[in-house]
C-alpha positions as a Markdown table, in Angstrom:
| # | Residue | x | y | z |
|---|---|---|---|---|
| 1 | Met | -0.3 | -0.1 | 0.0 |
| 2 | Lys | 1.9 | 3.1 | -1.2 |
| 3 | Gln | 1.3 | 6.8 | -0.9 |
| 4 | Gly | 1.2 | 8.1 | -4.2 |
| 5 | Leu | 4.2 | 10.6 | -5.0 |
| 6 | Ala | 1.8 | 13.7 | -5.2 |
| 7 | His | 0.3 | 12.6 | -2.1 |
| 8 | Ile | 3.9 | 13.1 | -0.1 |
| 9 | Pro | 3.3 | 16.8 | 1.1 |
| 10 | Ile | 6.3 | 18.8 | 2.8 |
| 11 | Leu | 5.4 | 20.3 | 5.5 |
| 12 | Pro | 5.0 | 24.0 | 6.0 |
| 13 | Ser | 7.7 | 26.7 | 5.8 |
| 14 | Leu | 7.5 | 26.9 | 9.7 |
| 15 | Phe | 10.4 | 24.0 | 9.7 |
| 16 | Ser | 12.6 | 25.8 | 7.4 |
| 17 | Phe | 14.1 | 27.7 | 10.4 |
| 18 | Leu | 15.2 | 24.3 | 11.6 |
| 19 | Asp | 18.8 | 23.3 | 11.3 |
| 20 | Ile | 20.6 | 20.0 | 12.0 |
| 21 | Met | 23.5 | 22.0 | 14.4 |
| 22 | Ala | 27.0 | 20.1 | 14.3 |
| 23 | Leu | 27.8 | 18.8 | 18.0 |
| 24 | Pro | 31.6 | 17.8 | 18.8 |
| 25 | Asn | 33.1 | 15.1 | 16.6 |
| 26 | Leu | 33.4 | 11.9 | 17.8 |
| 27 | Pro | 36.5 | 10.3 | 19.2 |
| 28 | Thr | 36.2 | 7.8 | 16.7 |
| 29 | Arg | 34.9 | 7.5 | 12.8 |
| 30 | Leu | 31.9 | 4.9 | 13.1 |
| 31 | Phe | 29.0 | 3.4 | 11.1 |
| 32 | Asp | 26.5 | 0.8 | 11.8 |
| 33 | Cys | 27.2 | 2.0 | 15.7 |
| 34 | Gln | 24.6 | 1.7 | 18.7 |
| 35 | Ser | 23.6 | 4.2 | 21.0 |
| 36 | Val | 20.9 | 3.9 | 24.0 |
| 37 | Leu | 19.8 | 7.0 | 26.2 |
| 38 | Phe | 20.4 | 6.8 | 29.7 |
| 39 | Lys | 19.4 | 10.1 | 32.2 |
| 40 | Asn | 21.6 | 12.7 | 30.4 |
| 41 | Glu | 24.0 | 10.3 | 28.5 |
| 42 | Leu | 24.7 | 8.9 | 24.8 |
| 43 | Ile | 25.9 | 5.8 | 25.5 |
| 44 | Ile | 27.5 | 4.7 | 21.7 |
| 45 | Cys | 28.3 | 1.0 | 22.0 |
| 46 | Gly | 31.2 | 0.0 | 18.8 |
| 47 | Gly | 30.2 | 0.4 | 15.4 |
| 48 | Asn | 31.8 | -1.7 | 11.8 |
| 49 | Met | 34.7 | -3.4 | 12.9 |
| 50 | Asn | 35.0 | -0.3 | 16.0 |
| 51 | Asp | 34.9 | -2.3 | 19.4 |
| 52 | Lys | 35.0 | 1.2 | 21.2 |
| 53 | Cys | 31.8 | 2.3 | 23.7 |
| 54 | Tyr | 31.7 | 5.7 | 24.7 |
| 55 | Ser | 29.4 | 8.5 | 26.9 |
| 56 | Tyr | 28.5 | 11.7 | 25.4 |
| 57 | His | 27.2 | 14.0 | 28.1 |
| 58 | Leu | 24.4 | 16.0 | 26.4 |
| 59 | Glu | 25.0 | 19.2 | 29.0 |
| 60 | Lys | 29.0 | 18.9 | 29.3 |
| 61 | Arg | 28.9 | 18.1 | 25.4 |
| 62 | Glu | 31.8 | 16.1 | 26.0 |
| 63 | Tyr | 32.7 | 12.2 | 25.3 |
| 64 | Lys | 34.4 | 10.1 | 27.8 |
| 65 | Trp | 35.4 | 6.3 | 27.1 |
| 66 | Ile | 33.7 | 3.6 | 28.6 |
| 67 | Cys | 35.3 | 0.1 | 27.6 |
| 68 | Asp | 36.0 | -1.8 | 24.5 |
| 69 | Tyr | 34.4 | -5.0 | 23.9 |
| 70 | Pro | 36.0 | -8.1 | 24.6 |
| 71 | Lys | 39.0 | -9.1 | 22.6 |
| 72 | Gly | 38.1 | -11.2 | 19.6 |
| 73 | Thr | 34.9 | -9.7 | 19.5 |
| 74 | Val | 33.8 | -9.0 | 15.6 |
| 75 | Leu | 31.2 | -6.3 | 15.1 |
| 76 | Arg | 29.3 | -6.3 | 11.9 |
| 77 | Gly | 25.4 | -5.3 | 12.2 |
| 78 | His | 25.4 | -6.2 | 16.1 |
| 79 | Thr | 22.2 | -4.7 | 18.0 |
| 80 | Val | 22.6 | -2.8 | 21.4 |
| 81 | Ile | 19.4 | -2.2 | 23.8 |
| 82 | Ser | 18.5 | -1.2 | 27.1 |
| 83 | Ile | 17.1 | -4.0 | 28.8 |
| 84 | Lys | 16.1 | -2.5 | 32.4 |
| 85 | Asn | 16.7 | 0.5 | 33.7 |
| 86 | Asp | 16.7 | 1.9 | 37.5 |
| 87 | Asn | 18.0 | 5.0 | 39.4 |
| 88 | Glu | 21.5 | 4.3 | 39.4 |
| 89 | Thr | 22.3 | 1.7 | 36.5 |
| 90 | Thr | 21.1 | 0.6 | 32.8 |
| 91 | Thr | 21.8 | -3.2 | 31.9 |
| 92 | Leu | 22.4 | -2.9 | 28.2 |
| 93 | Leu | 22.4 | -6.4 | 25.9 |
| 94 | Ser | 24.4 | -6.4 | 23.0 |
| 95 | Phe | 24.4 | -9.3 | 20.2 |
| 96 | Gly | 25.2 | -10.1 | 16.7 |
| 97 | Gly | 26.7 | -13.0 | 14.6 |
| 98 | Gly | 26.1 | -15.3 | 11.5 |
| 99 | Gly | 25.2 | -13.6 | 8.0 |
| 100 | Thr | 27.0 | -14.5 | 5.0 |
| 101 | Met | 30.4 | -13.3 | 6.9 |
| 102 | Lys | 29.8 | -15.9 | 8.9 |
| 103 | Thr | 30.4 | -13.4 | 11.9 |
| 104 | Pro | 31.2 | -15.0 | 15.3 |
| 105 | Tyr | 27.9 | -15.2 | 17.4 |
| 106 | His | 28.3 | -12.7 | 20.7 |
| 107 | Thr | 25.6 | -12.0 | 23.3 |
| 108 | Phe | 27.0 | -9.9 | 25.9 |
| 109 | Val | 25.3 | -7.8 | 28.8 |
| 110 | Met | 26.4 | -4.6 | 30.7 |
| 111 | Tyr | 25.6 | -2.9 | 33.9 |
| 112 | Tyr | 26.2 | 0.4 | 33.3 |
| 113 | Arg | 26.8 | 2.9 | 36.1 |
| 114 | Ser | 27.4 | 6.6 | 34.7 |
| 115 | Val | 31.5 | 7.0 | 34.2 |
| 116 | Trp | 30.6 | 10.9 | 34.9 |
| 117 | Thr | 29.8 | 10.5 | 38.6 |
| 118 | Asp | 32.1 | 7.2 | 39.2 |
| 119 | Glu | 35.1 | 6.8 | 37.3 |
| 120 | Ser | 36.3 | 4.0 | 39.5 |
| 121 | Asn | 33.5 | 2.2 | 38.3 |
| 122 | Gln | 34.6 | -0.9 | 35.9 |
| 123 | Asn | 31.7 | -1.2 | 33.0 |
| 124 | Lys | 32.3 | -3.9 | 31.2 |
| 125 | Trp | 30.7 | -6.2 | 28.6 |
| 126 | Ile | 30.3 | -9.7 | 30.2 |
| 127 | Pro | 29.1 | -13.2 | 28.7 |
| 128 | Phe | 25.2 | -13.1 | 29.0 |
| 129 | Pro | 24.2 | -15.5 | 32.6 |
| 130 | Gly | 24.6 | -18.9 | 31.1 |
| 131 | Asn | 26.6 | -17.9 | 28.6 |
| 132 | Ile | 23.9 | -18.2 | 26.2 |
| 133 | Leu | 24.7 | -17.3 | 22.7 |
| 134 | Leu | 21.6 | -15.6 | 21.0 |
| 135 | Gly | 21.0 | -17.4 | 17.6 |
| 136 | Lys | 24.3 | -19.7 | 17.2 |
| 137 | Lys | 22.3 | -22.8 | 17.9 |
| 138 | Gln | 19.7 | -22.2 | 15.3 |
| 139 | Gly | 22.2 | -20.2 | 12.9 |
| 140 | Tyr | 20.0 | -17.2 | 13.0 |
| 141 | Asn | 21.6 | -14.5 | 10.4 |
| 142 | Leu | 21.9 | -11.6 | 13.1 |
| 143 | Phe | 23.5 | -9.1 | 10.6 |
| 144 | Gly | 21.5 | -5.5 | 10.9 |
| 145 | Ala | 18.9 | -7.4 | 13.2 |
| 146 | Arg | 16.8 | -5.0 | 15.0 |
| 147 | Ala | 15.2 | -5.7 | 18.4 |
| 148 | Ala | 13.0 | -3.4 | 21.2 |
| 149 | Ile | 11.6 | -4.3 | 24.5 |
| 150 | Gly | 7.8 | -4.7 | 24.8 |
| 151 | Gly | 5.3 | -6.7 | 26.6 |
| 152 | Ser | 2.9 | -5.6 | 29.6 |
| 153 | Lys | 5.9 | -6.2 | 31.8 |
| 154 | Arg | 8.2 | -5.3 | 29.6 |
| 155 | Ser | 10.2 | -8.7 | 30.1 |
| 156 | Leu | 9.8 | -9.7 | 26.1 |
| 157 | Leu | 12.6 | -8.8 | 23.5 |
| 158 | Phe | 11.5 | -8.7 | 19.7 |
| 159 | Ile | 13.5 | -9.1 | 17.7 |
| 160 | Val | 13.5 | -9.0 | 13.5 |
| 161 | His | 16.3 | -10.7 | 11.5 |
| 162 | Pro | 16.9 | -12.2 | 8.0 |
| 163 | Pro | 15.6 | -13.6 | 6.3 |
| 164 | Gln | 12.2 | -12.2 | 7.0 |
| 165 | Lys | 11.7 | -13.4 | 10.8 |
| 166 | Met | 10.1 | -11.3 | 14.0 |
| 167 | Glu | 10.4 | -13.5 | 17.3 |
| 168 | Val | 9.8 | -12.8 | 20.6 |
| 169 | Leu | 11.8 | -14.0 | 23.8 |
| 170 | Asp | 12.1 | -13.5 | 27.2 |
| 171 | Val | 14.4 | -11.4 | 27.8 |
| 172 | Asn | 15.9 | -13.1 | 31.2 |
| 173 | Ser | 16.5 | -16.4 | 29.5 |
| 174 | Leu | 16.5 | -15.5 | 25.9 |
| 175 | Thr | 14.5 | -18.6 | 25.1 |
| 176 | Pro | 11.5 | -18.4 | 22.9 |
| 177 | Thr | 8.0 | -17.3 | 24.2 |
| 178 | Cys | 5.5 | -17.2 | 21.4 |
| 179 | Arg | 3.8 | -19.9 | 19.4 |
| 180 | Gln | 4.9 | -18.9 | 16.3 |
| 181 | Lys | 8.2 | -17.7 | 14.3 |
| 182 | Met | 6.2 | -14.8 | 12.5 |
| 183 | Phe | 7.3 | -14.5 | 8.6 |
| 184 | Val | 7.5 | -10.7 | 8.4 |
| 185 | Pro | 5.9 | -10.4 | 4.3 |
| 186 | Ser | 8.2 | -8.1 | 2.1 |
| 187 | Cys | 10.7 | -7.2 | 4.8 |
| 188 | Ser | 14.3 | -6.6 | 3.6 |
| 189 | Asp | 16.9 | -8.5 | 4.9 |
| 190 | Glu | 18.6 | -6.2 | 7.4 |
| 191 | Phe | 19.4 | -2.7 | 8.7 |
| 192 | Asn | 14.9 | -2.1 | 8.9 |
| 193 | Cys | 13.8 | 0.5 | 11.4 |
| 194 | Leu | 11.7 | -1.2 | 14.4 |
| 195 | Val | 10.0 | 0.9 | 16.9 |
| 196 | Gly | 7.7 | 0.0 | 20.3 |
| 197 | Tyr | 4.5 | 1.9 | 19.5 |
| 198 | Asn | 3.7 | 0.5 | 22.7 |
| 199 | Pro | 4.1 | -2.6 | 25.4 |
| 200 | Thr | 2.7 | -4.7 | 22.7 |
| 201 | Thr | 2.8 | -3.1 | 19.2 |
| 202 | Phe | 5.5 | -2.4 | 17.2 |
| 203 | Ile | 6.4 | -0.4 | 13.6 |
| 204 | Leu | 8.3 | -2.1 | 11.5 |
| 205 | Met | 9.9 | -0.1 | 8.4 |
| 206 | Ala | 11.3 | -1.9 | 5.6 |
| 207 | Lys | 12.7 | -1.9 | 2.3 |
| 208 | Ser | 9.1 | -2.4 | 0.4 |
| 209 | Ser | 6.7 | -2.5 | 3.4 |
| 210 | Asn | 6.2 | -0.9 | 6.8 |
| 211 | Ile | 4.0 | -3.0 | 9.2 |
| 212 | Met | 2.3 | -2.9 | 12.4 |
| 213 | Val | 2.7 | -6.1 | 14.9 |
| 214 | Arg | 0.6 | -6.3 | 17.4 |
| 215 | Leu | 1.2 | -9.3 | 20.2 |
| 216 | Asp | -2.0 | -10.5 | 21.9 |
| 217 | Glu | -0.4 | -11.9 | 25.1 |
| 218 | Glu | -3.4 | -13.9 | 26.1 |
| 219 | Arg | -3.1 | -15.7 | 23.4 |
| 220 | Asn | 0.7 | -15.7 | 22.4 |
| 221 | Met | 0.5 | -15.2 | 19.0 |
| 222 | Leu | 1.4 | -12.3 | 16.8 |
| 223 | Phe | -0.9 | -10.5 | 14.3 |
| 224 | Tyr | 0.0 | -7.6 | 11.9 |
| 225 | Lys | -1.1 | -5.2 | 9.1 |
| 226 | Gln | 0.3 | -3.2 | 6.4 |
| 227 | Leu | 1.0 | 0.4 | 6.8 |
| 228 | Pro | 1.2 | 3.3 | 4.2 |
| 229 | Thr | 5.0 | 2.9 | 2.3 |
| 230 | Asn | 6.6 | 6.4 | 1.2 |
| 231 | Pro | 7.4 | 5.9 | -2.6 |
| 232 | Phe | 10.4 | 8.2 | -1.8 |
| 233 | Leu | 11.8 | 5.1 | 0.3 |
| 234 | Asp | 11.4 | 2.2 | -1.5 |
| 235 | Ser | 13.8 | -0.3 | -1.7 |
| 236 | Cys | 15.3 | 2.4 | 0.7 |
| 237 | Trp | 17.8 | 0.7 | 3.6 |
| 238 | Gly | 20.1 | 1.9 | 6.4 |
| 239 | Ser | 17.7 | 5.2 | 7.7 |
| 240 | Ala | 18.2 | 6.2 | 11.1 |
| 241 | Cys | 14.9 | 6.6 | 12.6 |
| 242 | Val | 13.0 | 7.5 | 16.1 |
| 243 | Leu | 9.6 | 7.5 | 17.2 |
| 244 | Phe | 7.8 | 10.2 | 19.4 |
| 245 | Asn | 4.4 | 10.1 | 20.6 |
| 246 | His | 2.5 | 8.9 | 17.4 |
| 247 | Phe | 5.1 | 10.3 | 15.1 |
| 248 | Ile | 8.7 | 8.2 | 13.1 |
| 249 | Ile | 10.8 | 10.3 | 11.5 |
| 250 | Thr | 13.4 | 9.0 | 8.9 |
| 251 | Phe | 17.0 | 10.6 | 8.8 |
| 252 | Gly | 18.8 | 8.9 | 5.2 |
| 253 | Gly | 18.9 | 6.3 | 3.7 |
| 254 | Cys | 20.2 | 4.0 | 0.7 |
| 255 | Gly | 18.1 | 3.5 | -2.4 |
| 256 | Pro | 18.1 | 1.8 | -5.4 |
| 257 | Ala | 21.6 | 1.8 | -7.2 |
| 258 | Gln | 23.4 | 2.6 | -3.9 |
| 259 | Lys | 22.3 | 5.9 | -4.0 |
| 260 | Phe | 22.4 | 7.7 | -0.7 |
| 261 | Ile | 19.6 | 10.2 | 0.5 |
| 262 | Asp | 19.7 | 13.1 | 2.6 |
| 263 | Ser | 16.1 | 13.8 | 3.2 |
| 264 | Val | 13.8 | 14.0 | 6.4 |
| 265 | Phe | 10.6 | 12.2 | 6.0 |
| 266 | Leu | 7.7 | 11.7 | 8.8 |
| 267 | Phe | 5.1 | 9.2 | 9.3 |
| 268 | Asn | 1.8 | 10.2 | 11.2 |
| 269 | Ile | 1.0 | 6.4 | 12.9 |
| 270 | Lys | -2.5 | 7.9 | 14.0 |
| 271 | Leu | -3.4 | 9.8 | 10.5 |
| 272 | Gln | -1.3 | 6.6 | 8.5 |
| 273 | Cys | 0.6 | 9.4 | 6.3 |
| 274 | Trp | 3.5 | 10.5 | 5.3 |
| 275 | Tyr | 5.1 | 13.7 | 5.1 |
| 276 | Gln | 8.7 | 15.3 | 4.2 |
| 277 | Leu | 10.2 | 17.7 | 6.3 |
| 278 | Asp | 11.6 | 21.0 | 5.0 |
| 279 | Val | 14.9 | 20.0 | 6.4 |
| 280 | Arg | 17.9 | 18.3 | 5.0 |
| 281 | Met | 20.7 | 16.4 | 6.4 |
| 282 | Pro | 24.0 | 17.9 | 5.5 |
| 283 | Phe | 24.9 | 15.4 | 2.7 |
| 284 | Pro | 23.6 | 12.4 | 1.7 |
| 285 | Ile | 24.3 | 9.3 | 4.8 |
| 286 | Val | 23.7 | 6.1 | 5.6 |
| 287 | Gln | 24.0 | 3.9 | 8.3 |
| 288 | Ser | 24.0 | 6.2 | 10.7 |
| 289 | Val | 21.7 | 6.1 | 14.4 |
| 290 | Ala | 19.2 | 8.5 | 15.8 |
| 291 | Val | 18.1 | 8.8 | 19.4 |
| 292 | Leu | 15.6 | 10.9 | 20.5 |
| 293 | His | 16.0 | 12.9 | 23.7 |
| 294 | Ser | 13.4 | 15.0 | 25.7 |
| 295 | Ser | 14.0 | 16.6 | 29.1 |
| 296 | Ser | 11.7 | 19.9 | 30.5 |
| 297 | His | 9.6 | 20.0 | 27.7 |
| 298 | Arg | 12.5 | 20.3 | 25.5 |
| 299 | Phe | 12.8 | 17.5 | 22.8 |
| 300 | Ser | 15.5 | 17.1 | 20.3 |
| 301 | Val | 17.2 | 14.4 | 18.3 |
| 302 | His | 20.9 | 13.1 | 18.0 |
| 303 | Ile | 22.1 | 11.5 | 14.7 |
| 304 | Ile | 25.3 | 9.7 | 15.3 |
| 305 | Gly | 28.1 | 8.7 | 12.8 |
| 306 | Gly | 27.0 | 7.2 | 9.6 |
| 307 | Arg | 28.6 | 6.5 | 5.8 |
| 308 | Asn | 28.9 | 9.0 | 3.3 |
| 309 | Thr | 29.0 | 8.6 | -0.6 |
| 310 | Gln | 32.8 | 8.1 | -0.4 |
| 311 | Asn | 32.2 | 4.9 | 1.2 |
| 312 | Glu | 33.7 | 6.9 | 4.7 |
| 313 | Ala | 32.7 | 5.9 | 8.2 |
| 314 | Leu | 32.0 | 10.0 | 9.5 |
| 315 | Pro | 33.1 | 10.9 | 13.5 |
| 316 | Leu | 29.8 | 13.3 | 13.2 |
| 317 | His | 27.7 | 14.1 | 15.9 |
| 318 | Trp | 24.8 | 16.2 | 14.7 |
| 319 | Met | 21.5 | 17.6 | 16.9 |
| 320 | Leu | 17.9 | 18.7 | 15.9 |
| 321 | Ser | 15.7 | 20.3 | 17.9 |
| 322 | Gln | 12.6 | 21.9 | 18.1 |
| 323 | Val | 11.0 | 19.9 | 15.8 |
| 324 | Phe | 8.7 | 18.0 | 18.0 |
| 325 | Leu | 6.9 | 21.5 | 19.4 |
| 326 | Leu | 6.1 | 22.2 | 16.2 |
| 327 | Leu | 4.6 | 18.9 | 15.6 |
| 328 | Phe | 2.1 | 19.6 | 18.4 |
| 329 | Ile | 1.5 | 22.9 | 17.0 |
| 330 | Ile | 0.5 | 21.6 | 13.7 |
| 331 | Phe | -1.3 | 18.0 | 14.3 |
């Protein structure tokens, strides 16, 4: 179900004053990097063939080294998410492996405590309890997999991975909890966008389809329905995306013939329609990561790393602010 080319409006000139602000460069060049928000920090966890982890302080606008991945870990299209938060720590899960390059599997956790408040704390990646290696026994391809936490008790791990599969696992044991492995129609192989809309509903944006996936916890089954696609993003992969309220915003990506794009699009989940924002990335980019930060009625999106048309990993860090206030005004 495609939204026609003539029906992708550009949001009004109200957005024209929005700039993507350059922030201090990363300490290293990264693409396919992973990042999560914890309080006033962005935790940046490695990238393609780069095992460095850093914290970026949102107020100080400075970076601090956290740790490296354990020796011998190969990062290619890995996934990192926060699976549990409390006042002092966040529990991070990192996994990856398999694929055509036969990348060694890894499944690590880190019980992260801020490097800005406790410099003596030894944050490090350690094997998942029981030395479980997610996907190794089944031979899963986790290259470019995407994951989200959900369930009414936030105890379920939703994973989308090639070839066109979605699975639901218990986050504490990494064992399947759903009756079936869901085949996701028209889904690209990797580097999709997966966001949790509510504890049991997820939006998956892939190369040629957008899908709303719902978990029926009573019957322990997955259901889906097709959503409108954006013709400008047809066959596009590697976009960065964030969810805010009932909006998904995408940044950049790679389209047909390996053409990188610099456009920024918005999908309104309630209205089920696409818009193009009147703002662009500084240049065409793919395989960056976007993180939403909201605090005291101030909202911003941080866009980290990526790869340019010269196939170079980038040390760049940008911020787009105020856009969400405008979304409330318009919608």
